[in-house]
N, C-alpha and C positions, 0 to 999 in steps of 0.2 A: 434318482430322478430330479432334474432341476425344475424350477418354477414354470418354465415354458412347456416342458413335457407334461407336467402335472395339469397345467391349464388346457393343453390340447386334448389330453385324455379325458378331462372333465367335460369339455365342450362336446366331444364325441359321444360320451355317455348320455348327456342331456339331449343332444340332437336325436340320437337313436330313440330315446325315451319319448320325446315329443312327436317324432314322426310316427311312432307306434300308436300314439293317441289320436292320429288323424290330422295333425297339423302339416302344413306345407312350408318348405324352406323358401324364403325370399332371398336372404343374404346371410353370409357368415363372415365375421370379422370385418364388418362394414366400417370403413374409415371416413371420418368427416374432419373438417378443420377443428372441431370441438372435442373429438375423442373417437373411441371405437365402440360399436355395439357388437357384443359377442355373437348374438344370433337374432335374426329377424325372421319371424314366421307369420303365416296366415292361419288364424284359427277361425274358421267360418268366414265371416265378413269383417273380421277384426285383425289388425296387425298386433303382434306381440313382440315387443322389444325385450329381449331376455339377457340379463346380466348373470353370468355363471360365476359362482364363488365356490372354490374347493378348499377343504381342510382335511388334515389327517386326524384331527381331534377337535373338540370344542373347548380346549384348554383356554383359549383366548377369546371365547365367545362363539356364537353361531355364525356361520358364513354370511348370512344376510345382514348381520349387524355391521359388516365391513362396507356396506353400501352407504356412504356418507351423503350429506346434502350436496356436497360438491360433485360427487359422482352422479347423483340424480339429476343435477342441473346439466351436466355434460350429456346425459342420456336424452334429456328433453331437447337440448339444442341439436344433438345429432339426429333425433327423430324429425325435428322441424326441417333440418337441412335435407334429409332423405326425401321427405314429401315435397319440398320445394323443387329439388332436382328432378323428381319424377313428374312434376307438373300437376301434382294432386292437391286439390283443395277440399275435397269431401271424403273423409275417411274416419274410421274408428280405430283407436289405438289404446293399448294398455302397456304397462311396464311391469314385467315379472322378474322374479329372482329364482334361479335354480341353485339350491344348495347341494353340493356334492360332497359326500363323506367318503373319504378314501382311507377307511380303516383297514386293519389287518385282515378282516374278512372280506366279503364281497362288497364292492363300492355300491352306494345307493344314492338316489336322488330324492330330495324333498323340494317339490315345486310349489312356489308361492305365486299364485296368480294375483294380479293387481297389488303387488307388493308395496307400491307407493303410487301416489297420485299428486296432482299439482293443484288441489283445491285451494290451498293457501299460497298460490303462486307468487304473490308479492314478496314472500319471505325468501324466494330464490333469486330476487333481483335487487 
């Protein structure tokens, strides 16, 4: 399996998992000038921007550790672009990470809600 196939498989696992938790799909592979959001969902009255990271092992660290400040900034800018294009000014949003472990057994998802925030936003600019 190449990286694209692994990514698609991981996103499908995460999407099925989250839809099963009662979330609603807003967009998948949403592209903005700043980057791509893997999955955007509604969880009640809150938007969840979900970065999916898959690994076959944790030899090089946990999948969530691969979400760098640069990637976080791209997600923030992508979310701002999404809401601006939708004409939305009043919304609740969070940024989650879904770790997918594609081990030799059954793949499994570790979902991290509010994986990062922008309380120290000045460090991103």
